[in-house]
N, C-alpha and C positions, 0 to 999 in steps of 0.2 A: 338295945336291939341292933343287930348287925344289918347294915343296908346291903341288899343284894347287888352284886356287880352286874353292870349292864352286859348283855350278851354280845360277844364279838361277832356273832353270825350276822351276815348281811340280811336286812329285812326282805321278806319274800312277798311278791304281789299275790293277793288271794286269787285262787283259781275257781273254775266252775265246780270242781270237786269239793272245794272248801264251802262254797255256797250250798251245794246239795247236802253236805253234812250238817251245816248250820240250820238249814230249813227242814231237814229230815224228809227230803224228797229224793227222787231219782235224778241222776245226772241228765237224763233225757228231758225230764221236766224243766230243769234249769235252762238247758239249751233252748228249749222251745219258748220259754218266757223271755230270755235275754234277746232272742232273735225276733220277738214280736208276734209270735203265733197267738191268734186270738181265741183259739178253741180250748185253751187250757182252763181247767176248773178255776173259777175266781178265787176260791179260798187258797188253792195251791199257789196261784199267781201272787196273792198278797204275801204269803209266807216267803216266797222266793225274793220278792222285791224288798221285803223287810230285811232279809239276810244280806242282800246286796248292799243295802244302805249301811247296815252295821259293820260289815267287813270292808267297805270301801272298794268293792269289786268294780273293775272296769273291763269292758269287753275288749278282747284282742282283735282290733280292726285289721291288723296285718294278717292274722290267721284267717279272718273272715274273707278278706280280699283274695288271699291265695286260693281259697276254695271256690270263690265265685268267679274270679276273672284271671287267676294266675299271675297277678301283678301286685306289687306292694306300694306303688306310687312313690318310690324312692329311687334315687340313683346315687352312686358313690363317686367321689372325686378324690383321687390321691395325687398330691403334689409334693414338691421337695421341701418348701418352707413357706408357710402362709404369711410370715412376717415380711418376706421379700415383696416389694411393691409389684414386681413382675407377676408373681404367682397370685397375689391378692387381686390384681386386675383380671386374671384368667378366672379365678374363683367367682368374683362378682358377676362377670358376664354369664358364666355357666349357671349360677344361681338364678339370675333373672330369666334365662331361658327355661329353666326347670319350673319356675313359678308360673310362667305362661302356659306350661303344660300341666299345671295343677299337681306338681311333683316336688317332693322334698329332696334337697341336695345334702348328702352327708359328706363332710370333708375331713380328710386326715393327711398327715405329713409323714413322708418316708424318711426324711433327713438324709437322703442319698444312701440309704442302707438297703441293699437288695433283699436281705432276709426279712427286714421289717416290712418292706413293700409286699413281699409274698404273703406274709402273715396277715397284714391289713386287708389286702384284696380278697383273700380267701374268707376272712371273717365277714367282709361285706357280702360275699356270695352266700355265706351261711345265713345272713340276715335277709336273704332273698331280694336284694336290690334288683331293679329292673334292668340296670346296665351300669357300666363302669367308664369313667373318664380317668385316664392314667398318664401322669408324667413319669416316665420310667426313672428308676434310681441308678443311673450310670449304666455303662455297657456290661457290667458284671451280672446284671439281671438276665435270667433266661425265662421268657414268658410262655414257654411251651405248656406249663401247667395250667394256663388259662384256656387252652384249646377245648378241654372237656367242658368247661363252664360255658363257653361260647356255643358249643354244639348242643348243650342242654337249654339254650335259650337266653343266656345272659350276654348280650353284646358288649364289646369294649371298643373304645376309641382312644387313640394315643395322641398326646399333645406335646408339642415342642421337640420330642425325641421319638424315633421310631422304635417299635418293639423288636425283640430278639427272638428268632425262631418261631415267629407267629405272624400270620397275615391278618391285618386288621386296618380299619380306617385310621388315618393319621393326618394331623395338621401340623405343619412345620413352618419355620421361618427360612427365608433364603439366606442362610448364614454365609455361604461362600461369596455371594454377590456383595453383601454388606461389608465383609472384611476386605474384599478387593477394593471397593470404593474408598474405604478409609485409608488404606495404604497409598492408593493412587493420589488421593487428596494431599496427603503429607509430602509425598515425593514431588508433586507438582509445585509445592511451596518451598522446595529446596532442601528438605530434610533428608539426610542420609544415615544418620545415627538414630534409628527408631527402635525404641524398646517395646517389646510385645509382652503383655502380661496376661496369663491364662489361669483358669481354674484347673481342676483335675482333668486330664485328657481322657479319662474313662467316661466323662460326660460328653455325649455325642455332639452338641453344638460347639463345645470348646475345641474338640478335635477338628471339626470342620472349619471353624474360624481361624485357628492357628495354621492349618494346612494352606488355606486360601491366602492368608497374610504372607506366609513364606513364599508361596508361588508368585504373588504380586511383587514382592521385593526382588525375587530372582528375575522376573520379566523386566523390571526397571533397572536391572544391572546394579543393584545396591549390594555391596559386599556382605557376605554372610557373617554375622556377628553372634555366635552362640552365647556370648556373655550378655547380650541384650534380649535374649529369649528366656522368659521365666514361666514355668507352669507349676501346677500344684498349689496355687494361691487360693485357698478355700476360705480364709478368714481375713478380716481387716489387718490383723497382726501379720499374717503371711505377706500380704501386699506391701505393707509399710516397710517391713524388713527388706524385701526385694528391691523396692524403689530406692531406699536409702543406700543400699549397696551399689546400685547402678549409678546413682548420683556421685558417689565417692570415688568412682573409677577414674583413671587418667583421661579417658575419652567418654564422658557421660553422654547419655542420649539427649538430643535436642527436642525429641518428641516421644510421646508414649501412646500406645494403642492398648486400651484396657478392654478385655473381651467380655466383661459383663458389668452390670451396674454396681455391684458390691466392690469389685476391683477398682472401678472408676473412682468411687468415693474414697477408698483407701489411698489411691495415688494422689488425689487432689489434697487430701489431708496433709500428706508429707510435703508436697510442693508448697502449700500455703505456709506450713510451719517453718520450712527452710527458706522461704521466699525465693524459690527457684522459678525462673521464667521458662518453663518447658511447655510446649504445645501438647494438648491432650485431646484424643478422640476416644470416646467410650461407646462400646456396643451396648445397646439398651438405652432408651430414653427414660426419664423419670421426672416427676412433677416439679422438683426444685432445680432442674438442670439450668433453666434460664435465670436462676437467682444466684448462681455460683459467683464468688468474688473474682474469678478469673474467667477468660473466654473458654468456652467448651463446645466442642462439636460432638454430636452423637449419631450413631447409626440407629435410626428410629423405625418403628413398624407399629402396626395396630395390635398391641398385646391382648386387649379384651376380645379381639376378633378370634384369637386362638380358642378361647373358652366358648364364645358364642357359636362359631362354626362347628367346633367339636361337639357341643351339646346338640346342635341341630342334626348333625349326622347320627348321633346316638339315638335321638327320638325317632328318626326315620327307621332305624334298625328295630327299635322297640315296636314300632307300628307295623313291622312286617317286611321291610325292605330286605331283599335277599340278593341284591346285585353284588358284583365283585367289590372287594375292598378298594377304596380310593385314597389317594394322597393329595392333600391340598397344601400348596406352598405359598406363603404370604410374602409379598415383596418388601424390601427395605428401602429406606431413603436416608441420605446423608443430610443432617440438619445442622446448620451452623448457628450456635447460640451466641455468636460473637465471632471474632477472628482468631483462628488458631495460632497465628504468628509464625514467622520463619526463623531460620537459624540465627539471624542477626539480632533477634529479639530474645534469644534464649540466654 
């Protein structure tokens, strides 16, 4: 006997129509039983409940809530990369705030892809989330498409990066102040050959940090060295190649300023492998910064506060706040995890 092949079709959840067919009653009768109406004939109620048990039917609470209170008790969070400790901290804080509001947080990653971002956010809106928390996918994203969703009652709050062509609540880091402090710290310690390592400049914080670093170098009257400026370093491999090339130059840097935590780790890996005594400052703190084998200084800030404050703003909007969009800027602090070292130690 031939064994039938399993169907490739995805299993479908049973609906009230299926229950009505199974129990041989009207759809209205099923709806009344499922929603607890007590005036339904007991015999019909028993048939409906038996059909529910046989089919494994579950009431669609989202649909029920939409009818009863126009909310789904869910909010969406779109970030760049959940594996990055920076974004993990934001997500954890936002999830805690959502929990305190008896709301489920749905999280997705854009991977810095504007088209993927748009698709995911619109899918969340289709699922009737009550609001959106968004870390934009670079400056190529145009968020005008969310205007209609916001006007229809789905508020959005932007985190770490501002929206493009859209007015909305935003929570940012003071990137420029942090970058200036880092460069001033290195210059004060006698460094003149400072390598600056950046991710894609389409990412708003990277553009701000690099611009502020270059301004600080100019104000300190440090000669402009385009060979010591590298951007587009999106992976560890990108960073490692850039740092190795800098170190092999006739006049290598005596210090490096890495503009995010991933770049910092890539630079430290090369320096440790080549046993190079080069000072390092990294923008973004991380849990193991104090455990590094070499001294490390970081531009620190309260990353979870980005998620917490953003979520609080969002729930205020969901509750009916119709005030003008606001921007919250979080301060940065330079934290020495050791001594960065001067040129004589390089």
